[in-house]
C-alpha positions in Angstrom: 110.8 116.7 112.8 108.1 117.4 115.5 110.8 117.2 118.2 112.9 119.9 116.3 109.9 122.3 116.3 109.4 121.7 120.0 113.1 122.4 120.7 112.9 125.6 118.6 109.8 126.7 120.4 111.4 126.0 123.8 114.4 128.0 122.8 112.5 131.0 121.7 110.3 130.9 124.8 113.5 130.7 127.0 115.1 133.5 125.0 112.1 135.8 125.5 111.8 135.0 129.2 115.5 135.5 129.7 115.4 138.8 127.8 112.5 140.0 129.8 114.0 139.0 133.1 117.4 140.6 132.2 115.8 143.8 131.1 113.7 143.9 134.2 116.7 143.3 136.5 118.6 146.0 134.7 115.8 148.4 135.1 115.1 147.6 138.7 118.7 148.0 139.8 119.2 151.3 138.0 118.7 154.4 140.1 115.6 156.1 138.7 112.5 157.7 139.9 109.2 155.8 140.0 107.7 157.7 137.1 110.9 157.1 135.0 111.0 153.5 136.0 107.3 152.9 135.1 107.8 154.6 131.7 110.9 152.5 131.0 109.1 149.3 132.1 106.2 150.1 129.8 108.6 150.8 126.9 110.6 147.7 127.5 107.4 145.6 127.7 106.2 147.0 124.4 109.6 146.3 122.8 109.5 142.7 124.2 105.9 142.3 122.9 106.9 143.6 119.5 109.9 141.3 119.4 107.7 138.3 120.4 105.2 139.2 117.6 108.0 139.4 115.1 109.4 136.1 116.2 105.9 134.5 116.0 105.4 135.9 112.6 108.8 134.7 111.4 108.2 131.2 112.8 104.8 131.1 111.1 106.3 132.1 107.8 109.0 129.4 108.1 106.3 126.8 109.1 104.3 127.7 106.0 107.3 127.4 103.8 108.1 124.0 105.2 104.5 122.9 104.8 104.4 124.1 101.2 107.7 122.3 100.4 106.3 119.1 102.0 103.1 119.4 99.9 105.0 119.8 96.7 107.3 116.9 97.6 104.2 114.7 98.3 102.7 115.8 95.0 105.9 114.8 93.2 106.0 111.4 94.9 102.4 110.8 94.1 102.9 111.6 90.4 105.9 109.3 90.2 103.9 106.5 91.9 101.0 107.0 89.4 103.4 106.9 86.5 105.0 103.7 87.8 101.6 102.2 88.4 100.5 103.0 84.9 103.5 101.2 83.5 102.8 98.1 85.7 99.2 98.1 84.6 100.1 98.3 80.9 102.5 95.4 81.4 99.9 93.4 83.3 97.3 93.9 80.6 99.8 92.8 77.9 100.6 89.6 79.8 96.9 88.9 80.5 96.2 89.3 76.8 99.0 86.9 75.9 97.8 84.4 78.4 94.2 84.7 77.1 95.4 84.2 73.5 97.5 81.2 74.5 94.5 79.7 76.4 92.2 80.3 73.5 94.8 78.7 71.2 95.1 75.7 73.5 91.3 75.3 73.7 91.1 75.5 69.9 93.9 72.9 69.6 92.1 70.6 72.0 88.8 71.0 70.2 90.6 70.2 66.9 92.2 67.1 68.4 89.0 65.9 69.9 87.1 66.3 66.6 89.9 64.3 64.9 89.5 61.6 67.5 85.7 61.6 67.0 86.2 61.3 63.2 88.6 58.5 63.7 86.2 56.7 66.0 83.4 57.1 63.5 85.4 55.8 60.7 86.5 52.8 62.7 83.0 51.9 63.8 
């Protein structure tokens, strides 16, 4: 994406320089007086500057639109990730609860069996 912006910038820069040089060549080779030539050069310079400002403004607007779209997409991706993480956390908590309950049941069963063994040992003794 960064390469694309660089190519676009290079294109516009080349376009502007080419336009200026073409206009200058046309003006210089036209038969006019010095005063007329200077006035036309000034006018063409102002036009070129205005066009450059317009292109800069347009490029800035496009860049802002692209950045806003990227921000919204990032927000959307983050929201989806949070939702998926929430589901995974709920599943993990449920599984941990089941393991805890199974462990507690196993401990209780072991205690019960041990107490039976102790009772059996006491009655045999």
